[in-house]
C-alpha positions as CSV (number, residue, x, y, z in Angstrom):
1,M,-22.3,-6.8,5.2
2,G,-22.9,-7.3,1.7
3,P,-20.0,-9.1,-0.4
4,G,-17.6,-7.8,-3.2
5,V,-16.8,-3.7,-2.9
6,V,-18.6,-1.6,-0.2
7,T,-18.8,1.8,-1.7
8,V,-18.4,4.8,1.1
9,D,-18.9,8.6,1.2
10,L,-17.0,10.2,3.4
11,H,-17.4,13.8,1.7
12,G,-17.7,16.4,4.8
13,K,-16.3,13.6,8.0
14,N,-13.2,15.3,9.5
15,T,-10.4,13.1,9.8
16,Y,-11.8,11.0,13.6
17,Q,-15.3,10.6,11.8
18,A,-13.5,8.7,9.1
19,K,-11.4,7.4,11.2
20,V,-14.2,6.3,13.0
21,T,-16.4,5.0,10.4
22,V,-13.3,3.4,8.4
23,D,-12.6,1.4,11.5
24,A,-16.2,-0.1,11.5
25,L,-16.1,-1.1,8.6
26,L,-12.6,-3.1,8.3
27,R,-14.0,-5.0,11.7
28,R,-17.3,-5.9,10.0
29,A,-15.6,-7.0,6.5
30,G,-16.2,-10.4,6.5
31,G,-14.6,-13.7,3.4
32,G,-17.2,-11.3,0.8
33,T,-15.8,-8.3,0.9
34,Y,-12.4,-7.3,-1.3
35,R,-12.9,-4.0,-1.3
36,L,-13.5,-1.4,0.5
37,R,-14.2,2.1,-1.6
38,L,-14.1,5.6,0.4
39,I,-15.2,8.5,-1.7
40,H,-13.6,11.9,-0.6
41,G,-12.6,13.9,-3.2
42,C,-9.6,16.1,-3.8
43,H,-11.5,20.0,-5.5
44,G,-11.5,21.2,-1.3
45,G,-8.1,19.7,-0.8
46,T,-6.2,16.2,-0.2
47,A,-5.9,15.6,3.7
48,L,-8.5,13.2,3.4
49,R,-7.2,11.0,0.8
50,D,-3.8,11.9,2.7
51,F,-5.1,11.4,6.2
52,L,-6.0,7.3,4.7
53,R,-2.9,6.3,2.9
54,Q,-0.8,7.2,6.0
55,T,-2.7,5.4,8.2
56,Y,-4.4,2.1,6.1
57,G,-1.4,1.8,3.9
58,A,0.4,-0.1,6.7
59,H,-2.6,-1.4,8.3
60,P,-2.6,-5.2,8.8
61,K,-5.8,-6.6,7.3
62,V,-5.5,-3.8,3.7
63,R,-3.4,-5.1,1.4
64,R,-2.7,-2.2,-0.4
65,L,-4.2,1.1,-1.3
66,L,-5.5,2.0,-4.9
67,L,-6.1,5.1,-6.0
68,S,-8.5,7.0,-8.9
69,P,-6.9,8.7,-11.6
70,D,-9.0,11.8,-10.2
71,G,-7.6,11.7,-6.5
72,G,-11.3,10.8,-5.9
73,T,-11.1,7.7,-4.4
74,T,-9.4,5.8,-2.0
75,E,-10.2,1.8,-2.6
76,L,-8.4,-0.4,0.3
77,V,-7.7,-4.1,-1.5
78,L,-8.3,-6.2,1.8
79,R,-8.6,-9.5,-0.4
80,E,-7.7,-10.3,-3.8
81,Y,-10.5,-11.3,-7.2
82,V,-10.8,-15.2,-7.3
């Protein structure tokens, strides 16, 4: 997996599909991956956003969550930029 920020579009996925995708990303995230940027949108509802916040807010690999101002993207911060 590449360095920096990994961006994934979760549009059209249900919560189970999103969990499988994000869990795989977390497993493969190497030392050069600082953030997972998860694009889920918000105009079709907030189920994915709420699911991501609830499921990964306390995940051992996730230091903190960042929500975009428009609410359509959640970033899982795995490590801080140095």
